[in-house]
C-alpha positions as a Markdown table, in Angstrom:
| # | Residue | x | y | z |
|---|---|---|---|---|
| 1 | Met | 118.7 | -95.3 | -106.9 |
| 2 | Asn | 120.4 | -95.1 | -110.3 |
| 3 | Thr | 117.8 | -95.9 | -112.9 |
| 4 | Ser | 120.1 | -94.9 | -115.8 |
| 5 | Leu | 122.8 | -97.6 | -115.0 |
| 6 | Phe | 123.1 | -98.6 | -118.7 |
| 7 | His | 122.6 | -95.2 | -120.2 |
| 8 | Gly | 125.1 | -92.5 | -121.1 |
| 9 | Gln | 124.6 | -89.1 | -122.8 |
| 10 | Leu | 124.9 | -90.6 | -126.4 |
| 11 | Val | 124.7 | -94.4 | -126.0 |
| 12 | Arg | 123.2 | -97.2 | -123.9 |
| 13 | Leu | 124.5 | -100.6 | -123.2 |
| 14 | Ala | 122.2 | -103.5 | -124.2 |
| 15 | Ala | 122.2 | -107.2 | -123.9 |
| 16 | Pro | 123.6 | -108.9 | -127.0 |
| 17 | Asn | 121.1 | -110.5 | -129.3 |
| 18 | Pro | 123.2 | -113.0 | -131.3 |
| 19 | Glu | 120.2 | -113.4 | -133.9 |
| 20 | Thr | 120.4 | -109.9 | -135.0 |
| 21 | Asp | 123.8 | -108.5 | -133.8 |
| 22 | Ala | 125.9 | -111.2 | -135.5 |
| 23 | Glu | 125.1 | -109.6 | -138.9 |
| 24 | Ala | 126.4 | -106.2 | -137.7 |
| 25 | Leu | 129.6 | -107.8 | -136.4 |
| 26 | Ser | 130.2 | -109.6 | -139.7 |
| 27 | Arg | 129.6 | -106.3 | -141.6 |
| 28 | Trp | 132.1 | -104.4 | -139.3 |
| 29 | Gln | 134.6 | -107.3 | -139.9 |
| 30 | Arg | 134.7 | -106.5 | -143.6 |
| 31 | Asp | 136.7 | -103.3 | -142.5 |
| 32 | Ala | 140.3 | -104.3 | -142.1 |
| 33 | Glu | 141.1 | -101.2 | -140.2 |
| 34 | Phe | 138.6 | -102.0 | -137.6 |
| 35 | Leu | 139.9 | -105.5 | -137.2 |
| 36 | Arg | 143.5 | -104.2 | -136.9 |
| 37 | Leu | 142.6 | -101.6 | -134.2 |
| 38 | Leu | 140.6 | -104.3 | -132.3 |
| 39 | Asp | 143.1 | -107.2 | -132.2 |
| 40 | Ser | 146.6 | -108.2 | -133.1 |
| 41 | Asp | 145.6 | -111.4 | -134.8 |
| 42 | Ala | 145.6 | -111.5 | -138.5 |
| 43 | Ala | 142.6 | -109.6 | -139.8 |
| 44 | Arg | 139.9 | -111.9 | -141.2 |
| 45 | Pro | 136.1 | -111.5 | -141.4 |
| 46 | Leu | 134.0 | -114.3 | -140.0 |
| 47 | Pro | 130.7 | -115.5 | -141.4 |
| 48 | Val | 127.5 | -114.5 | -139.7 |
| 49 | Ala | 127.0 | -118.1 | -138.5 |
| 50 | Gln | 130.4 | -118.2 | -136.8 |
| 51 | Asn | 129.8 | -114.8 | -135.2 |
| 52 | Lys | 126.4 | -116.0 | -133.9 |
| 53 | Thr | 128.0 | -119.1 | -132.3 |
| 54 | Asp | 130.8 | -117.0 | -130.8 |
| 55 | Met | 128.2 | -114.5 | -129.4 |
| 56 | Glu | 126.1 | -117.2 | -127.9 |
| 57 | Ala | 129.1 | -118.7 | -126.2 |
| 58 | Ile | 130.0 | -115.3 | -124.7 |
| 59 | Val | 126.5 | -114.6 | -123.5 |
| 60 | Ala | 126.4 | -118.1 | -121.9 |
| 61 | Arg | 129.7 | -117.5 | -120.0 |
| 62 | Glu | 129.0 | -117.1 | -116.3 |
| 63 | Asn | 131.8 | -114.6 | -115.5 |
| 64 | Ser | 131.5 | -112.4 | -118.6 |
| 65 | Phe | 129.7 | -109.1 | -118.8 |
| 66 | Ala | 129.2 | -108.4 | -122.5 |
| 67 | Phe | 127.1 | -105.6 | -124.0 |
| 68 | Met | 126.2 | -104.1 | -127.4 |
| 69 | Ile | 126.5 | -100.3 | -127.7 |
| 70 | Arg | 123.4 | -98.7 | -129.1 |
| 71 | Thr | 122.8 | -95.0 | -129.9 |
| 72 | Leu | 120.2 | -93.3 | -127.8 |
| 73 | Ala | 119.0 | -91.2 | -130.9 |
| 74 | Asp | 117.9 | -94.1 | -133.0 |
| 75 | Asp | 118.7 | -97.4 | -131.1 |
| 76 | Arg | 121.3 | -98.3 | -133.7 |
| 77 | Val | 123.8 | -101.0 | -132.7 |
| 78 | Ile | 127.2 | -99.4 | -133.4 |
| 79 | Gly | 129.7 | -101.5 | -131.3 |
| 80 | Phe | 130.3 | -103.7 | -128.3 |
| 81 | Ile | 132.0 | -103.5 | -124.9 |
| 82 | Gly | 132.6 | -106.0 | -122.1 |
| 83 | Leu | 134.3 | -106.9 | -119.0 |
| 84 | Gly | 135.9 | -110.3 | -119.0 |
| 85 | Arg | 138.0 | -112.5 | -116.7 |
| 86 | Pro | 137.1 | -110.7 | -113.6 |
| 87 | Gln | 139.3 | -111.7 | -110.6 |
| 88 | Trp | 136.9 | -111.3 | -107.8 |
| 89 | Thr | 139.6 | -111.9 | -105.2 |
| 90 | His | 141.4 | -108.9 | -106.4 |
| 91 | Gly | 138.5 | -106.8 | -107.7 |
| 92 | Asp | 140.0 | -106.6 | -111.2 |
| 93 | Ala | 138.7 | -107.1 | -114.7 |
| 94 | Trp | 139.8 | -106.5 | -118.3 |
| 95 | Leu | 137.8 | -104.3 | -120.5 |
| 96 | Gly | 137.4 | -104.7 | -124.3 |
| 97 | Ile | 135.6 | -102.3 | -126.7 |
| 98 | Gly | 135.0 | -102.2 | -130.4 |
| 99 | Leu | 133.2 | -99.3 | -132.1 |
| 100 | Gly | 132.4 | -101.0 | -135.5 |
| 101 | Asp | 130.3 | -98.4 | -137.3 |
| 102 | Arg | 132.7 | -95.8 | -138.8 |
| 103 | Glu | 129.9 | -93.2 | -138.9 |
| 104 | Tyr | 130.3 | -92.9 | -135.2 |
| 105 | Trp | 134.1 | -92.9 | -134.9 |
| 106 | Gly | 135.4 | -89.6 | -133.4 |
| 107 | Lys | 132.1 | -88.4 | -132.1 |
| 108 | Gly | 132.4 | -89.3 | -128.4 |
| 109 | Cys | 130.3 | -92.5 | -128.5 |
| 110 | Gly | 133.2 | -94.8 | -127.6 |
| 111 | Thr | 134.1 | -92.6 | -124.7 |
| 112 | Asp | 130.5 | -92.3 | -123.5 |
| 113 | Ala | 130.2 | -96.1 | -123.6 |
| 114 | Met | 133.4 | -96.4 | -121.7 |
| 115 | Arg | 132.1 | -94.1 | -119.0 |
| 116 | Val | 128.9 | -96.1 | -118.7 |
| 117 | Met | 130.8 | -99.5 | -118.5 |
| 118 | Leu | 133.0 | -98.0 | -115.7 |
| 119 | Arg | 130.1 | -96.9 | -113.8 |
| 120 | Phe | 128.7 | -100.5 | -114.0 |
| 121 | Ala | 132.1 | -101.9 | -113.1 |
| 122 | Phe | 132.6 | -99.7 | -110.0 |
| 123 | Thr | 129.0 | -99.3 | -108.7 |
| 124 | Glu | 127.4 | -102.6 | -109.7 |
| 125 | Leu | 130.1 | -105.1 | -109.7 |
| 126 | Asn | 132.1 | -103.4 | -107.0 |
| 127 | Leu | 135.4 | -103.7 | -108.8 |
| 128 | His | 138.6 | -102.1 | -107.5 |
| 129 | Arg | 140.3 | -101.6 | -110.9 |
| 130 | Val | 139.7 | -102.1 | -114.6 |
| 131 | Ser | 142.5 | -102.8 | -117.0 |
| 132 | Leu | 142.8 | -102.7 | -120.8 |
| 133 | Gly | 145.3 | -103.0 | -123.6 |
| 134 | Val | 145.5 | -100.8 | -126.8 |
| 135 | Phe | 148.0 | -100.6 | -129.6 |
| 136 | Glu | 150.4 | -97.7 | -129.9 |
| 137 | Tyr | 149.2 | -97.1 | -133.5 |
| 138 | Asn | 145.7 | -96.3 | -132.2 |
| 139 | Pro | 146.1 | -92.8 | -130.6 |
| 140 | Arg | 142.3 | -92.0 | -131.0 |
| 141 | Ala | 141.6 | -94.8 | -128.6 |
| 142 | Val | 144.3 | -93.8 | -126.2 |
| 143 | Arg | 142.8 | -90.4 | -126.0 |
| 144 | Ser | 139.3 | -91.7 | -125.5 |
| 145 | Tyr | 140.5 | -93.9 | -122.7 |
| 146 | Glu | 142.4 | -91.1 | -121.1 |
| 147 | Lys | 139.1 | -88.9 | -121.2 |
| 148 | Ala | 137.4 | -91.7 | -119.3 |
| 149 | Gly | 140.1 | -91.7 | -116.7 |
| 150 | Phe | 142.4 | -94.4 | -117.6 |
| 151 | Val | 146.2 | -93.9 | -117.1 |
| 152 | Leu | 149.1 | -95.5 | -118.9 |
| 153 | Glu | 150.7 | -98.2 | -116.7 |
| 154 | Gly | 153.1 | -99.9 | -119.0 |
| 155 | Arg | 154.1 | -101.1 | -122.5 |
| 156 | Thr | 155.4 | -104.1 | -124.2 |
| 157 | Arg | 157.9 | -103.0 | -126.7 |
| 158 | Gln | 157.6 | -103.8 | -130.4 |
| 159 | Asp | 155.3 | -106.8 | -129.9 |
| 160 | Val | 152.9 | -106.1 | -132.8 |
| 161 | Arg | 153.8 | -105.9 | -136.5 |
| 162 | Arg | 151.7 | -103.9 | -138.9 |
| 163 | Asp | 152.6 | -102.9 | -142.5 |
| 164 | Gly | 156.4 | -103.7 | -142.0 |
| 165 | Arg | 156.8 | -101.8 | -138.7 |
| 166 | Tyr | 156.8 | -102.9 | -135.1 |
| 167 | Trp | 154.5 | -101.2 | -132.6 |
| 168 | Asp | 154.1 | -101.3 | -128.8 |
| 169 | Ser | 151.3 | -102.6 | -126.9 |
| 170 | Leu | 150.2 | -100.2 | -124.2 |
| 171 | Trp | 148.6 | -101.3 | -120.8 |
| 172 | Met | 146.2 | -98.8 | -119.2 |
| 173 | Gly | 144.1 | -99.0 | -115.9 |
| 174 | Ile | 141.8 | -97.1 | -113.7 |
| 175 | Leu | 141.3 | -97.6 | -110.0 |
| 176 | Arg | 138.0 | -97.1 | -108.4 |
| 177 | Glu | 139.1 | -94.1 | -106.2 |
| 178 | Glu | 140.3 | -92.4 | -109.5 |
| 179 | Trp | 136.9 | -93.0 | -111.1 |
| 180 | Glu | 135.1 | -91.7 | -107.9 |
| 181 | Arg | 137.2 | -88.5 | -108.0 |
| 182 | Gln | 136.0 | -87.8 | -111.5 |
| 183 | Asn | 132.4 | -88.8 | -110.7 |
| 184 | Pro | 131.5 | -87.5 | -107.2 |
| 185 | Lys | 127.8 | -87.8 | -107.7 |
| 186 | Ser | 128.1 | -91.5 | -108.2 |
| 187 | Gln | 130.1 | -91.7 | -104.9 |
| 188 | Asp | 127.5 | -89.6 | -103.2 |
| 189 | Ser | 124.6 | -91.8 | -104.4 |
| 190 | Arg | 126.5 | -95.0 | -103.2 |
| 191 | Ser | 126.9 | -93.4 | -99.7 |
| 192 | Lys | 123.2 | -92.5 | -99.6 |
| 193 | Ala | 122.2 | -96.0 | -100.6 |
| 194 | Arg | 124.4 | -97.6 | -97.9 |
| 195 | Thr | 123.1 | -95.4 | -95.1 |
| 196 | Ala | 119.5 | -95.8 | -96.4 |
| 197 | Gly | 119.8 | -99.6 | -96.2 |
């Protein structure tokens, strides 16, 4: 049995705590670059009370799997990750991630969190595929997603305008069999669990 379902090599996924995590989210939202990497909406910070209300709504949603990303070294909250809108009939869900603490950018924490989330998606939720969107102007995220096994599946041309220039939105996905080829030990443990039951 996998006792480290929510733990990676650098980070762990934890349940959101709106009382404490809303403050971190508001702090990250003061960084316009973080907001522009996260969303195509106009960048604007939200007050702690609004973030708390929004987080409470996300946590209460039945078909949403939202987590905070915490470092293993000091249990510091550095971002969030979640699967939303799962289509159970098709075995597909959309993934979103935001690494808010700049100190941890480019250090592998986002990739590690992504790998943990994919393990959760494919072994716990039994999904067939996971999809995500990313902006062309965020090559660091694209590389991180590729390291986790995502492949580019398409693009929407020039649909985001930033600083007077139009950029493409990129659409990426990973299938369970692709993830299993990268993680054969996870597949072996699933097979053993099925035969033991």
